[in-house]
C-alpha positions in Angstrom: 68.1 152.4 45.6 71.4 150.6 45.7 73.2 150.4 49.2 76.4 149.4 49.6 77.8 147.4 52.5 81.1 147.8 54.3 82.1 145.8 56.4 84.9 146.6 59.2 86.0 144.1 61.5 82.7 142.3 62.5 80.2 146.2 62.0 78.2 147.0 59.0 78.1 149.6 57.4 75.2 151.0 56.0 75.7 153.6 53.2 73.6 154.3 50.6 74.3 157.5 47.3 70.6 157.2 46.2 71.2 160.5 45.0 74.3 160.7 43.9 73.1 157.0 41.8 70.4 158.9 40.0 72.4 161.8 38.8 75.1 159.1 37.5 71.8 156.8 36.1 71.0 160.7 34.7 73.6 160.8 32.4 74.2 159.2 29.1 77.6 157.5 28.3 78.4 159.2 25.3 78.0 162.9 27.1 80.3 161.3 29.5 83.4 161.2 26.3 82.0 164.2 25.1 82.3 166.1 28.6 84.7 169.0 29.1 87.9 168.8 30.4 88.3 170.0 33.7 91.0 172.4 33.4 88.1 175.3 33.3 88.1 178.9 32.0 88.4 180.2 36.1 91.0 177.6 36.4 91.4 173.2 37.2 89.5 171.7 39.7 91.7 170.6 42.2 91.8 167.9 44.9 91.6 169.4 47.9 91.5 168.6 52.0 89.8 169.9 54.4 91.7 172.0 57.0 90.8 171.2 60.8 89.5 174.4 61.0 86.8 173.5 58.3 85.3 170.5 60.4 82.4 170.9 61.7 81.2 172.8 59.2 77.9 172.4 57.9 77.3 173.0 53.9 76.0 171.6 51.0 76.9 169.7 47.6 76.7 171.9 45.5 75.7 168.8 42.7 72.8 167.2 44.6 72.2 169.8 47.3 72.7 167.1 49.6 73.8 168.9 53.0 77.2 167.9 54.2 79.2 168.2 56.9 82.8 168.5 56.8 85.3 166.4 58.3 89.0 164.6 57.1 87.1 162.6 54.6 85.0 164.6 53.1 84.7 164.9 49.5 86.6 167.8 48.7 88.5 169.9 45.8 89.0 173.9 45.2 88.4 176.0 42.2 88.3 179.6 41.4 90.1 180.0 44.9 86.7 178.6 46.8 86.5 175.3 48.7 83.7 173.3 47.6 82.3 170.3 49.9 80.6 167.0 48.1 78.3 164.7 49.8 79.9 161.8 47.9 83.5 161.3 45.2 80.4 160.8 42.2 79.7 164.4 42.8 83.4 166.0 42.3 83.2 164.1 38.6 79.9 165.8 38.0 82.0 169.2 39.2 84.9 168.5 37.7 82.9 168.2 34.1 81.0 171.7 34.1 82.5 173.6 37.2 80.7 176.7 36.1 77.4 174.8 35.9 77.8 174.2 40.0 80.4 177.3 40.9 78.0 179.9 42.4 75.0 177.5 43.6 
């Protein structure tokens, strides 16, 4: 498991993205190049900023199934009229490559 360290005004924050890294490592580079575009039968996957009314909502990342607590910095997209929240930006890339796979999960 890799750990990312961010230094901010003398404080250290350790963020572990183990689940997402496992997902990334499992993807073959050739599959990434050949992946479908982000426009699917239900329309494009659009970047989405969660509204303040959603802050504190507990949901699940459709890619890793990890718990996500929505806040202003939560990775999110809109697809087919629905908002999807992710545990990290890498999961958005996986979702964009095949949104129909994750749509109803």
